[in-house]
Backbone as a chain_set.jsonl record, in Angstrom:
{"seq": "XXXXXXXXXXXXXXXXXXXXXXXXXXXXXXXXXXXXXXXXXXXXXXXXXXXXXXXXXXXXXXXXXXXXXXXXXXXXXXXXXXXXXXXXXXXXXXXXXXXXXXXXXXXXXXXXXXXXXXXXXXXXXXXXXXXXXXXXXXXXXXXXXXXXXXXXXXXXXXXXXXXXXXXXXX", "coords": {"N": [[-195.946, -149.985, 67.075], [-194.672, -149.398, 63.918], [-194.812, -151.063, 60.912], [-193.074, -151.518, 57.958], [-193.292, -152.106, 54.47], [-190.957, -154.039, 52.796], [-188.945, -154.277, 49.918], [-187.153, -156.557, 48.066], [-184.53, -158.362, 46.361], [-185.174, -161.622, 45.13], [-184.244, -164.714, 46.711], [-182.688, -167.929, 46.505], [-183.583, -169.458, 48.636], [-186.153, -168.595, 48.957], [-187.882, -169.84, 47.22], [-189.842, -171.938, 47.741], [-191.74, -170.58, 49.331], [-192.45, -168.493, 47.565], [-193.589, -169.954, 45.484], [-195.784, -170.976, 46.857], [-197.209, -168.596, 47.456], [-197.812, -167.757, 44.837], [-199.416, -169.916, 43.95], [-201.571, -169.802, 45.792], [-202.588, -167.264, 45.204], [-203.324, -167.658, 42.523], [-205.218, -169.674, 42.89], [-207.139, -168.238, 44.292], [-207.857, -166.117, 42.54], [-207.87, -166.934, 39.786], [-208.568, -169.672, 39.479], [-211.401, -169.81, 40.134], [-212.457, -168.97, 37.7], [-212.197, -171.0, 35.964], [-213.062, -174.266, 34.71], [-211.843, -176.302, 36.391], [-210.028, -179.35, 36.787], [-208.943, -181.726, 39.286], [-206.442, -182.662, 38.413], [-205.594, -180.615, 36.701], [-205.29, -178.56, 38.563], [-203.212, -179.611, 40.118], [-201.166, -179.696, 38.172], [-200.908, -176.952, 37.647], [-200.006, -175.996, 40.101], [-197.473, -177.201, 40.193], [-196.36, -176.042, 37.894], [-196.215, -173.317, 38.642], [-194.433, -173.5, 40.76], [-192.151, -174.323, 39.351], [-191.748, -172.052, 37.778], [-191.107, -170.097, 39.719], [-188.728, -171.211, 40.667], [-187.103, -171.31, 38.358], [-186.875, -168.686, 37.491], [-185.929, -167.059, 39.476], [-183.813, -165.233, 39.635], [-184.772, -162.996, 38.41], [-186.773, -161.996, 39.934], [-188.5, -159.94, 42.259], [-189.245, -159.426, 45.695], [-191.868, -158.763, 47.962], [-191.87, -158.007, 51.315], [-193.045, -158.385, 54.595], [-192.649, -157.822, 57.941], [-190.483, -159.595, 57.835], [-191.446, -161.704, 56.336], [-192.222, -163.1, 53.234], [-194.709, -161.777, 51.135], [-195.588, -161.264, 48.631], [-194.75, -161.189, 45.098], [-192.966, -160.235, 42.121], [-192.041, -160.482, 38.708], [-189.697, -159.94, 36.025], [-189.288, -160.171, 32.503], [-186.613, -161.74, 30.715], [-184.394, -159.689, 28.987], [-186.384, -158.042, 27.838], [-189.048, -155.624, 28.06], [-191.248, -156.665, 29.835], [-193.686, -157.882, 32.043], [-194.144, -160.814, 33.362], [-195.229, -162.041, 35.649], [-197.06, -161.305, 38.563], [-197.766, -161.658, 41.803], [-199.686, -161.631, 44.747], [-200.164, -162.57, 48.063], [-203.39, -163.743, 48.915], [-204.545, -162.687, 51.324], [-203.303, -160.268, 51.579], [-203.93, -158.776, 49.412], [-205.112, -155.801, 47.853], [-203.974, -153.948, 49.527], [-201.897, -152.357, 48.693], [-199.568, -153.742, 48.092], [-199.157, -155.037, 45.596], [-199.077, -152.776, 43.969], [-196.735, -151.508, 44.925], [-194.786, -153.429, 44.241], [-195.068, -153.526, 41.425], [-194.443, -150.886, 40.713], [-191.746, -150.822, 41.49], [-190.568, -152.724, 39.74], [-191.118, -151.429, 37.329], [-189.536, -149.128, 37.652], [-187.003, -150.303, 37.629], [-186.956, -151.216, 34.993], [-187.114, -148.766, 33.664], [-184.647, -147.63, 34.39], [-183.079, -149.235, 32.882], [-183.574, -148.243, 30.402], [-186.022, -148.707, 29.129], [-188.952, -147.75, 27.353], [-191.535, -148.455, 27.294], [-193.734, -150.786, 28.917], [-195.01, -154.082, 29.03], [-197.696, -156.346, 29.792], [-199.863, -159.102, 30.653], [-203.125, -160.407, 31.412], [-205.735, -162.657, 32.467], [-208.783, -162.075, 30.755], [-211.218, -162.358, 32.076], [-210.566, -161.877, 34.677], [-211.45, -159.491, 36.181], [-210.876, -157.844, 38.36], [-208.066, -157.756, 38.359], [-207.596, -156.587, 35.828], [-208.729, -154.048, 36.238], [-207.057, -153.182, 38.308], [-204.56, -152.957, 36.955], [-205.214, -150.992, 35.069], [-205.666, -148.856, 36.796], [-203.071, -148.444, 37.563], [-202.044, -147.16, 35.424], [-201.891, -148.537, 33.026], [-202.848, -149.433, 29.684], [-205.268, -151.02, 27.667], [-204.256, -153.046, 25.035], [-204.815, -155.249, 23.345], [-206.818, -158.231, 22.853], [-206.652, -161.752, 23.224], [-207.031, -165.277, 22.582], [-205.81, -168.155, 24.361], [-204.933, -170.141, 22.666], [-206.003, -172.675, 22.949], [-208.655, -174.673, 21.697], [-211.01, -175.453, 22.774], [-213.764, -175.28, 25.162], [-212.385, -174.553, 27.414], [-210.616, -172.608, 26.786], [-208.855, -169.621, 27.463], [-209.24, -166.103, 27.428], [-206.94, -163.571, 27.044], [-205.975, -160.344, 28.185], [-203.953, -157.936, 26.836], [-201.791, -155.52, 28.023], [-200.355, -152.205, 28.153], [-197.961, -149.808, 29.266], [-196.687, -146.539, 29.254], [-193.392, -145.688, 29.917], [-190.932, -143.67, 31.619], [-187.926, -143.373, 30.908], [-184.764, -143.038, 32.561], [-182.656, -140.414, 31.73], [-179.466, -139.456, 31.134], [-176.429, -139.122, 33.024], [-175.261, -141.086, 35.649], [-173.506, -140.45, 38.547], [-171.022, -141.076, 41.086], [-170.579, -138.957, 42.693]], "CA": [[-194.827, -150.24, 66.19], [-195.013, -149.284, 62.509], [-194.115, -152.037, 60.079], [-193.075, -151.072, 56.573], [-193.076, -153.097, 53.434], [-189.614, -154.065, 52.224], [-188.852, -154.962, 48.63], [-185.781, -157.039, 47.891], [-184.302, -159.38, 45.341], [-185.458, -162.988, 45.586], [-183.127, -165.614, 46.987], [-183.053, -169.333, 46.259], [-184.304, -169.976, 49.798], [-187.53, -168.101, 48.886], [-188.64, -170.499, 46.163], [-191.049, -172.631, 48.23], [-192.706, -169.556, 49.758], [-192.933, -167.798, 46.371], [-194.49, -170.885, 44.801], [-197.019, -171.024, 47.647], [-197.925, -167.332, 47.231], [-198.331, -167.792, 43.467], [-200.518, -170.87, 43.86], [-202.737, -169.309, 46.536], [-203.152, -166.146, 44.444], [-203.983, -168.276, 41.378], [-206.384, -170.377, 43.42], [-208.094, -167.213, 44.731], [-208.299, -165.225, 41.47], [-208.007, -167.545, 38.464], [-209.276, -170.955, 39.561], [-212.858, -169.673, 40.016], [-212.83, -168.685, 36.317], [-211.954, -172.209, 35.19], [-213.699, -175.535, 35.044], [-210.607, -177.037, 36.634], [-210.014, -180.693, 37.352], [-207.846, -181.874, 40.255], [-205.18, -182.806, 37.684], [-205.226, -179.276, 36.243], [-204.821, -177.834, 39.749], [-201.898, -180.175, 40.446], [-200.206, -179.235, 37.157], [-200.673, -175.516, 37.823], [-199.168, -175.838, 41.287], [-196.117, -177.567, 39.782], [-195.899, -175.027, 36.94], [-195.868, -172.113, 39.392], [-193.199, -173.807, 41.484], [-191.071, -174.3, 38.367], [-191.514, -170.649, 37.393], [-190.377, -169.446, 40.815], [-187.376, -171.778, 40.731], [-186.327, -171.049, 37.144], [-186.745, -167.249, 37.186], [-185.697, -166.344, 40.737], [-182.871, -164.122, 39.463], [-185.506, -161.84, 37.876], [-187.923, -161.79, 40.828], [-188.384, -159.13, 43.47], [-190.139, -159.934, 46.735], [-192.386, -157.844, 48.977], [-191.735, -158.669, 52.606], [-193.619, -157.684, 55.738], [-192.205, -158.502, 59.162], [-189.562, -160.671, 57.498], [-192.143, -162.785, 55.638], [-192.611, -162.776, 51.868], [-196.169, -161.724, 50.959], [-195.888, -161.06, 47.22], [-193.576, -161.127, 44.231], [-193.152, -159.785, 40.747], [-190.855, -160.796, 37.907], [-189.561, -159.307, 34.721], [-188.772, -161.086, 31.494], [-185.215, -161.54, 30.332], [-184.109, -158.917, 27.77], [-187.506, -157.298, 27.277], [-189.843, -154.891, 29.048], [-192.474, -157.448, 29.994], [-193.893, -158.378, 33.401], [-194.921, -162.043, 33.21], [-195.888, -162.505, 36.867], [-197.24, -160.482, 39.756], [-198.608, -162.401, 42.735], [-199.762, -161.166, 46.132], [-200.941, -163.498, 48.885], [-204.765, -163.232, 48.958], [-204.852, -161.917, 52.531], [-202.66, -158.955, 51.483], [-204.39, -158.078, 48.22], [-205.872, -154.586, 48.126], [-203.284, -153.151, 50.549], [-200.78, -151.633, 48.104], [-198.396, -154.59, 47.865], [-199.004, -155.179, 44.151], [-198.668, -151.47, 43.449], [-195.326, -151.299, 45.277], [-193.969, -154.334, 43.431], [-195.124, -153.112, 40.037], [-193.667, -149.642, 40.582], [-190.312, -151.119, 41.574], [-190.169, -153.357, 38.475], [-191.136, -150.376, 36.31], [-188.338, -148.305, 37.87], [-185.858, -151.079, 37.152], [-187.011, -151.189, 33.531], [-186.777, -147.397, 33.247], [-183.196, -147.475, 34.521], [-182.502, -149.967, 31.757], [-183.875, -147.533, 29.167], [-187.306, -149.079, 28.525], [-189.919, -146.668, 27.189], [-192.858, -149.056, 27.489], [-193.753, -152.092, 29.561], [-196.191, -154.86, 28.672], [-198.095, -157.478, 30.618], [-201.176, -159.625, 30.285], [-203.902, -161.036, 32.482], [-206.982, -163.196, 31.918], [-209.825, -161.062, 30.561], [-212.276, -162.529, 33.075], [-210.069, -161.444, 35.979], [-211.793, -158.067, 36.128], [-210.156, -157.136, 39.426], [-206.692, -157.523, 37.891], [-207.643, -155.617, 34.731], [-208.961, -152.73, 36.856], [-205.824, -152.843, 39.031], [-203.552, -152.491, 36.006], [-205.669, -149.707, 34.526], [-205.427, -147.863, 37.845], [-201.62, -148.211, 37.591], [-201.665, -146.429, 34.219], [-201.81, -149.41, 31.86], [-203.938, -149.316, 28.714], [-205.5, -152.272, 26.943], [-203.801, -153.062, 23.643], [-205.447, -156.299, 22.553], [-207.319, -159.43, 23.515], [-206.424, -162.95, 22.418], [-207.217, -166.538, 23.288], [-204.542, -168.815, 24.671], [-204.588, -171.159, 21.682], [-206.849, -173.863, 23.076], [-209.85, -174.528, 20.866], [-212.19, -175.957, 23.471], [-214.427, -174.328, 26.062], [-211.456, -174.165, 28.475], [-209.732, -171.542, 26.307], [-208.912, -168.353, 28.184], [-208.913, -164.902, 26.684], [-206.039, -162.691, 27.786], [-205.91, -158.937, 27.82], [-202.58, -157.433, 26.788], [-201.776, -154.127, 28.441], [-199.103, -151.483, 27.969], [-197.802, -148.548, 29.986], [-195.546, -145.736, 28.843], [-192.426, -145.413, 30.98], [-190.119, -142.473, 31.454], [-186.584, -143.837, 31.256], [-183.79, -142.076, 33.05], [-181.729, -139.932, 30.703], [-178.377, -138.731, 31.761], [-175.317, -139.892, 33.558], [-175.267, -141.241, 37.103], [-172.142, -140.454, 39.069], [-170.901, -141.368, 42.506], [-170.234, -137.701, 43.394]], "C": [[-195.31, -150.201, 64.741], [-194.164, -150.278, 61.726], [-194.2, -151.547, 58.641], [-192.768, -152.229, 55.641], [-191.657, -152.952, 52.903], [-189.684, -154.783, 50.884], [-187.396, -155.303, 48.4], [-185.732, -158.045, 46.759], [-184.603, -160.756, 45.94], [-184.167, -163.76, 45.801], [-183.606, -167.042, 46.751], [-183.847, -169.922, 47.425], [-185.766, -169.532, 49.828], [-188.434, -168.957, 48.015], [-189.914, -171.177, 46.666], [-192.134, -171.635, 48.635], [-193.284, -168.824, 48.545], [-193.904, -168.678, 45.594], [-195.826, -170.966, 45.534], [-197.854, -169.757, 47.446], [-198.573, -167.351, 45.845], [-199.528, -168.723, 43.365], [-201.757, -170.36, 44.59], [-203.395, -168.13, 45.827], [-203.907, -166.673, 43.213], [-205.289, -168.94, 41.807], [-207.509, -169.39, 43.775], [-208.691, -166.445, 43.55], [-208.606, -165.896, 40.138], [-208.818, -168.839, 38.505], [-210.796, -170.809, 39.471], [-213.346, -169.397, 38.588], [-212.779, -169.936, 35.447], [-212.882, -173.345, 35.597], [-212.587, -176.523, 35.316], [-210.858, -178.419, 37.227], [-208.907, -180.748, 38.405], [-206.484, -182.003, 39.569], [-204.692, -181.452, 37.178], [-204.67, -178.455, 37.401], [-203.428, -178.313, 40.141], [-200.834, -179.684, 39.471], [-199.889, -177.749, 37.324], [-199.789, -175.252, 39.033], [-197.706, -176.146, 40.955], [-195.536, -176.525, 38.835], [-195.446, -173.762, 37.669], [-194.598, -172.314, 40.219], [-192.008, -173.737, 40.53], [-190.731, -172.872, 37.95], [-190.702, -169.941, 38.474], [-188.926, -169.93, 40.859], [-186.514, -171.342, 39.546], [-186.095, -169.565, 36.873], [-186.395, -166.422, 38.42], [-184.739, -165.168, 40.593], [-183.537, -162.871, 38.89], [-186.747, -161.512, 38.705], [-187.551, -160.839, 41.952], [-189.5, -159.561, 44.406], [-190.581, -158.799, 47.646], [-192.42, -158.625, 50.281], [-192.322, -157.777, 53.697], [-193.259, -158.479, 56.982], [-191.317, -159.704, 58.868], [-190.188, -161.829, 56.748], [-192.564, -162.313, 54.252], [-194.129, -162.827, 51.744], [-196.575, -161.483, 49.508], [-194.609, -161.036, 46.416], [-193.963, -160.75, 42.816], [-191.881, -160.124, 39.979], [-190.87, -160.003, 36.613], [-188.981, -160.345, 33.772], [-187.316, -160.761, 31.208], [-185.167, -160.763, 29.011], [-185.322, -158.275, 27.104], [-188.321, -156.666, 28.389], [-191.223, -155.533, 29.16], [-192.516, -157.983, 31.42], [-194.758, -159.637, 33.295], [-195.709, -162.449, 34.452], [-195.904, -161.443, 37.95], [-198.228, -161.226, 40.639], [-198.534, -161.779, 44.117], [-200.623, -162.172, 46.885], [-202.349, -162.923, 49.057], [-205.083, -162.359, 50.167], [-204.216, -160.526, 52.526], [-203.078, -158.186, 50.228], [-205.239, -156.875, 48.619], [-205.233, -153.674, 49.155], [-202.025, -152.456, 50.011], [-199.545, -152.456, 47.807], [-198.128, -154.742, 46.368], [-198.539, -153.885, 43.51], [-197.186, -151.226, 43.71], [-194.412, -152.179, 44.427], [-193.921, -153.885, 41.974], [-194.323, -151.831, 39.81], [-192.167, -149.911, 40.621], [-189.821, -151.766, 40.28], [-190.136, -152.311, 37.367], [-189.91, -149.47, 36.435], [-187.091, -149.016, 37.373], [-185.802, -151.066, 35.62], [-186.644, -149.809, 32.992], [-185.276, -147.154, 33.332], [-182.457, -148.201, 33.403], [-182.82, -149.343, 30.405], [-185.201, -147.862, 28.513], [-188.25, -147.879, 28.467], [-191.357, -147.15, 27.361], [-192.69, -150.39, 28.215], [-195.073, -152.767, 29.199], [-196.446, -155.944, 29.707], [-199.426, -157.982, 30.114], [-201.812, -160.294, 31.487], [-205.159, -161.63, 31.858], [-208.068, -162.115, 31.861], [-210.916, -161.151, 31.623], [-211.842, -162.124, 34.481], [-210.212, -159.917, 36.048], [-211.04, -157.273, 37.193], [-208.719, -156.81, 38.999], [-206.664, -156.485, 36.771], [-207.816, -154.212, 35.295], [-207.716, -152.258, 37.626], [-204.793, -152.261, 38.065], [-203.955, -151.164, 35.373], [-205.425, -148.587, 35.538], [-203.942, -147.507, 37.934], [-201.128, -147.504, 36.33], [-201.509, -147.275, 32.969], [-203.05, -149.233, 30.987], [-204.052, -150.626, 27.954], [-205.075, -152.106, 25.489], [-204.593, -154.051, 22.803], [-205.989, -157.394, 23.459], [-206.991, -160.603, 22.6], [-206.67, -164.185, 23.264], [-205.878, -167.227, 23.42], [-204.18, -169.948, 23.717], [-205.396, -172.439, 21.787], [-208.134, -173.625, 22.291], [-211.111, -175.015, 21.555], [-212.769, -174.888, 24.395], [-213.534, -173.89, 27.225], [-210.516, -173.031, 28.047], [-209.957, -170.272, 27.119], [-208.57, -167.215, 27.244], [-208.058, -164.025, 27.581], [-206.168, -161.272, 27.264], [-204.448, -158.523, 27.9], [-202.624, -155.938, 27.069], [-200.393, -153.527, 28.277], [-199.129, -150.206, 28.795], [-196.568, -147.84, 29.44], [-194.683, -145.458, 30.07], [-191.638, -144.157, 30.644], [-188.692, -142.819, 31.867], [-185.679, -142.697, 31.697], [-182.86, -141.711, 31.907], [-180.666, -139.109, 31.391], [-177.338, -139.682, 32.294], [-175.407, -139.924, 35.084], [-173.827, -141.288, 37.57], [-172.162, -140.764, 40.554], [-170.589, -140.118, 43.321], [-171.255, -137.323, 44.421]], "O": [[-196.259, -150.9, 64.385], [-192.943, -150.317, 61.87], [-195.281, -151.202, 58.161], [-192.08, -153.186, 55.995], [-191.216, -151.844, 52.596], [-190.398, -155.775, 50.737], [-186.516, -154.451, 48.522], [-186.76, -158.513, 46.27], [-184.32, -161.012, 47.111], [-183.145, -163.499, 45.166], [-184.806, -167.315, 46.796], [-184.693, -170.793, 47.219], [-186.542, -170.036, 50.639], [-189.655, -168.805, 48.073], [-190.973, -170.999, 46.064], [-193.308, -171.825, 48.317], [-194.486, -168.562, 48.502], [-194.926, -168.198, 45.103], [-196.881, -171.019, 44.901], [-199.071, -169.838, 47.283], [-199.744, -167.0, 45.699], [-200.542, -168.369, 42.764], [-202.869, -170.47, 44.074], [-204.62, -168.002, 45.843], [-204.996, -166.193, 42.898], [-206.325, -168.781, 41.163], [-208.687, -169.686, 43.576], [-209.886, -166.15, 43.545], [-209.517, -165.467, 39.431], [-209.667, -169.064, 37.643], [-211.436, -171.611, 38.79], [-214.529, -169.574, 38.3], [-213.266, -169.927, 34.316], [-213.415, -173.362, 36.706], [-212.402, -177.477, 34.561], [-211.758, -178.625, 38.041], [-208.021, -179.893, 38.407], [-205.482, -181.509, 40.086], [-203.494, -181.174, 37.224], [-203.687, -177.733, 37.235], [-202.56, -177.502, 40.462], [-199.738, -179.301, 39.88], [-198.741, -177.333, 37.164], [-198.921, -174.381, 38.993], [-196.805, -175.428, 41.389], [-194.366, -176.161, 38.948], [-194.4, -173.2, 37.342], [-193.788, -171.398, 40.356], [-190.975, -173.158, 40.865], [-189.56, -172.529, 37.79], [-189.72, -169.263, 38.172], [-188.009, -169.135, 41.065], [-185.332, -171.04, 39.713], [-185.202, -169.218, 36.1], [-186.552, -165.201, 38.405], [-184.837, -164.201, 41.348], [-182.932, -161.798, 38.885], [-187.658, -160.834, 38.232], [-186.461, -160.907, 42.52], [-190.562, -160.004, 43.968], [-189.767, -157.97, 48.055], [-192.926, -159.745, 50.344], [-192.111, -156.564, 53.707], [-193.535, -159.676, 57.062], [-191.386, -160.716, 59.566], [-189.528, -162.847, 56.537], [-193.184, -161.259, 54.107], [-194.765, -163.785, 52.185], [-197.762, -161.494, 49.184], [-193.518, -160.884, 46.965], [-195.102, -160.917, 42.38], [-190.78, -160.062, 40.526], [-191.895, -159.479, 36.178], [-188.28, -161.269, 34.184], [-186.856, -159.643, 31.436], [-185.822, -161.138, 28.038], [-185.28, -157.992, 25.906], [-188.285, -157.124, 29.531], [-192.218, -155.016, 28.652], [-191.515, -158.475, 31.94], [-195.976, -159.536, 33.154], [-196.735, -163.119, 34.342], [-194.903, -160.777, 38.215], [-199.389, -161.405, 40.27], [-197.454, -161.44, 44.6], [-201.681, -162.577, 46.405], [-202.49, -161.729, 49.319], [-205.823, -161.383, 50.04], [-204.545, -159.693, 53.371], [-202.622, -157.063, 50.011], [-205.988, -156.924, 49.595], [-205.866, -152.725, 49.616], [-201.181, -152.016, 50.792], [-198.558, -151.914, 47.311], [-196.989, -154.59, 45.925], [-197.701, -153.899, 42.608], [-196.462, -150.787, 42.817], [-193.377, -151.718, 43.947], [-192.854, -153.867, 41.361], [-193.604, -151.715, 38.818], [-191.403, -149.299, 39.873], [-188.762, -151.394, 39.773], [-189.216, -152.311, 36.549], [-189.314, -149.09, 35.427], [-186.22, -148.395, 36.763], [-184.731, -150.921, 35.031], [-185.946, -149.696, 31.984], [-184.697, -146.537, 32.437], [-181.347, -147.823, 33.029], [-182.385, -149.851, 29.372], [-185.49, -147.345, 27.434], [-188.336, -147.095, 29.413], [-192.275, -146.351, 27.548], [-191.643, -151.033, 28.134], [-196.11, -152.115, 29.077], [-195.534, -156.396, 30.4], [-200.047, -157.365, 29.249], [-201.14, -160.689, 32.439], [-205.608, -161.15, 30.817], [-208.241, -161.343, 32.805], [-211.475, -160.131, 32.025], [-212.676, -162.039, 35.383], [-209.234, -159.173, 35.983], [-210.616, -156.146, 36.941], [-208.225, -155.712, 39.254], [-205.806, -155.602, 36.763], [-207.123, -153.285, 34.874], [-207.371, -151.076, 37.594], [-204.222, -151.202, 38.322], [-203.104, -150.299, 35.166], [-205.02, -147.487, 35.161], [-203.593, -146.396, 38.334], [-199.928, -147.272, 36.18], [-201.039, -146.776, 31.946], [-204.139, -148.929, 31.472], [-203.046, -151.261, 27.637], [-205.474, -151.161, 24.808], [-204.996, -153.739, 21.683], [-205.671, -157.474, 24.646], [-207.038, -160.487, 21.376], [-206.54, -164.158, 24.488], [-204.932, -166.928, 22.69], [-203.198, -170.651, 23.954], [-205.471, -173.208, 20.829], [-208.635, -172.503, 22.233], [-212.186, -174.985, 20.955], [-212.317, -173.743, 24.404], [-213.882, -172.957, 27.948], [-209.715, -172.551, 28.849], [-211.091, -169.898, 27.42], [-207.713, -167.35, 26.37], [-208.406, -163.769, 28.734], [-206.429, -161.033, 26.085], [-203.788, -158.738, 28.916], [-203.38, -155.191, 26.448], [-199.388, -154.238, 28.263], [-200.182, -149.601, 28.998], [-195.536, -148.465, 29.195], [-195.18, -145.046, 31.118], [-191.682, -143.656, 29.52], [-188.291, -142.597, 33.009], [-185.819, -141.555, 31.259], [-182.342, -142.581, 31.206], [-180.962, -138.177, 32.139], [-177.373, -140.886, 32.042], [-175.607, -138.89, 35.722], [-173.022, -142.066, 37.058], [-173.213, -140.714, 41.194], [-170.355, -140.215, 44.526], [-171.109, -136.3, 45.09]]}, "num_chains": 1, "name": "protein.A"}
């Protein structure tokens, strides 16, 4: 039996699962870069839950066998991808690529000519992933903290090819 990846709009009933995917992906990829305290981990888990709950109308979900395994969101009123999370056990299998391509297509249909995103500079795997998807590094900046916990982010951009013309039902 061949199982195919489905991509769909998020539903309110997905929030707990999406928050879990985001936290496990963060724990797998970002936490090792930090000198995190248990309190920081607790706050990040809550922050990711809040993000999933507050932005669900702008989230798409990758589903395999009826189970959410990744998600991606777009910002309101701008061509920016603030979040892309794939459950660690599914990373490296094309899920992130499928989600990113779908969000890019949605932005293109809306007329966007470029899309932006950012990722921690030390998350080399993510930086390489985005470069492989056609993104180019624009800039680096710190997150504003002045202590040794400050993270440097890489800002990336990709040129899109928006749809030009008229869509009819014919």
